[in-house]
C-alpha positions in Angstrom: -15.5 -18.5 -8.7 -13.3 -14.4 -7.9 -9.4 -14.9 -8.4 -7.3 -12.6 -6.8 -4.3 -11.7 -7.9 -1.0 -11.0 -6.0 0.7 -9.2 -8.8 4.0 -8.5 -6.4 3.2 -11.5 -5.0 3.5 -13.2 -8.0 0.2 -15.6 -6.7 -3.5 -16.1 -7.7 -6.2 -18.0 -5.8 -9.2 -18.9 -6.5 -11.9 -19.7 -4.1 -15.9 -20.6 -3.7 -18.1 -17.9 -2.0 -19.5 -19.6 1.2 -16.0 -22.0 1.2 -13.6 -20.2 2.9 -13.5 -20.7 6.5 -13.7 -17.4 8.8 -11.6 -16.5 12.3 -12.8 -13.0 12.1 -10.0 -11.7 10.3 -11.8 -8.6 8.6 -15.2 -9.1 7.0 -15.9 -12.8 5.5 -14.1 -13.4 1.9 -12.5 -10.1 1.7 -8.7 -9.3 0.4 -7.6 -10.0 4.2 -9.8 -13.2 5.2 -8.7 -14.9 1.2 -5.1 -14.0 1.7 -4.8 -15.3 5.1 -6.9 -18.4 3.9 -4.1 -19.1 1.3 -1.1 -18.9 3.8 -0.8 -14.9 2.0 0.3 -12.6 4.3 -1.1 -9.7 5.3 0.1 -7.2 7.2 -3.0 -6.4 9.7 -1.8 -4.7 13.1 -5.8 -4.2 14.1 -6.9 -7.9 13.3 -9.0 -6.4 10.6 -10.9 -4.3 12.5 -10.3 -1.2 9.6 -8.7 0.8 12.6 -5.2 1.1 11.4 -4.3 0.6 7.6 -1.5 -1.8 7.6 -3.6 -3.7 5.4 -3.7 -0.9 2.3 -3.6 -2.1 -1.3 -3.9 -0.4 -4.3 -6.7 -1.9 -6.6 -4.4 -2.7 -10.5 -7.8 -4.2 -12.2 -10.9 -5.1 -11.1 -12.3 -1.9 -8.8 -15.7 -2.7 -9.8 -15.6 -6.6 -8.0 -14.7 -5.1 -4.2 -17.7 -4.0 -1.8 -18.4 -1.0 -2.2 -16.9 1.2 0.1 -18.0 2.3 3.1 -17.4 5.7 5.2 -15.3 4.3 7.7 -13.3 2.3 4.8 -12.8 5.4 3.2 -12.1 8.2 6.8 -9.6 5.0 7.0 -8.1 4.7 3.9 -7.3 8.8 3.6 -4.6 8.1 6.3 -2.2 5.8 4.8 0.8 5.8 2.6 0.7 6.4 -0.6 -2.8 6.6 -1.3 -3.9 6.2 -4.7 -7.9 6.2 -5.5 -7.7 2.4 -6.2 -6.3 1.9 -2.1 -8.8 0.4 -0.4 -8.6 -1.6 3.2 -7.7 -5.9 2.7 -9.7 -6.3 5.9 -13.0 -4.8 4.1 -12.6 -4.6 0.7 -15.2 -8.0 -0.2 -14.1 -9.8 -2.8 -17.3 -9.8 -5.8 -15.4 -11.1 -8.7 -12.1 -11.2 -10.7 -9.6 -8.5 -8.7 -5.3 -8.1 -9.4 -3.8 -5.9 -6.2 -0.4 -4.8 -5.8 -0.1 -4.7 -1.6 2.8 -2.1 -1.2 6.5 -2.6 -0.4 5.7 0.0 3.3 3.1 -2.4 4.1 5.4 -5.7 3.8 7.0 -8.0 6.6 10.1 -9.2 5.3 10.2 -11.6 8.5 6.8 -12.8 8.9 6.6 -13.1 4.5 9.1 -16.1 5.5 12.2 -13.7 4.6 13.9 -14.6 8.1 15.6 -11.5 9.0 17.0 -8.8 7.1 20.3 -7.7 6.4 21.2 -4.4 7.7 24.6 -4.6 7.2 26.9 -2.3 9.2 23.5 -0.2 10.0 24.3 -3.2 13.4 27.0 -2.9 15.3 29.2 -6.4 16.0 28.4 -8.0 18.9 30.9 -6.8 21.9 33.9 -8.8 22.5 34.5 -11.0 26.0 38.0 -7.9 26.3 35.7 -5.7 24.7 32.9 -6.2 27.9 34.8 -6.0 30.7 35.3 -4.0 33.2 37.8 -0.7 32.6 39.7 0.5 35.3 39.9 4.3 36.6 42.3 5.8 37.9 46.4 6.4 37.0 47.6 3.8 35.0 50.1 2.1 38.2 53.9 2.5 37.5 56.2 0.3 36.2 
C-alpha cells in the first residue's frame, strides 16, 4: 500500500490501489486525487485538467514511485513558480509507491485549509463609522 507524506503539513496517508473513490479531480490515484480523498487541500483551479499550475508540488522522496511525466504535464509544469527538477503537477502524477512531497507555500490557500481569514494588519483600512460616512455639507460654513 503506497504512502504519501505531505511534509509541510506533517501528514502521511496510506491507500490501497484500486480502492479510492474517484471524483474526476486529476488522474485516478494522482497526488491530487489521494490528497482530496483524505481531506487534504491541494489547490486545483482547473479542476485537475492539466490546464494550470496551482497543484504544483515538489517531490522530496520517491520520484521513481510516480508515473512518468508526459509532454502536456512537462509543458505546464515549466510555467509553475519556483519550478525544480523535482516539480510535478499533483493532478497528473499518479502514485505508484511511497513518496514524500512538499506543497509550496505560494500554492497553499490559507482560508480553504481551515485557517480562517489572514490578519493583514494595517494593510486593510478600519471600517467607516456612522459619523465618518454621513454626507458632508458643501459650500461656505454658515455664519454664527
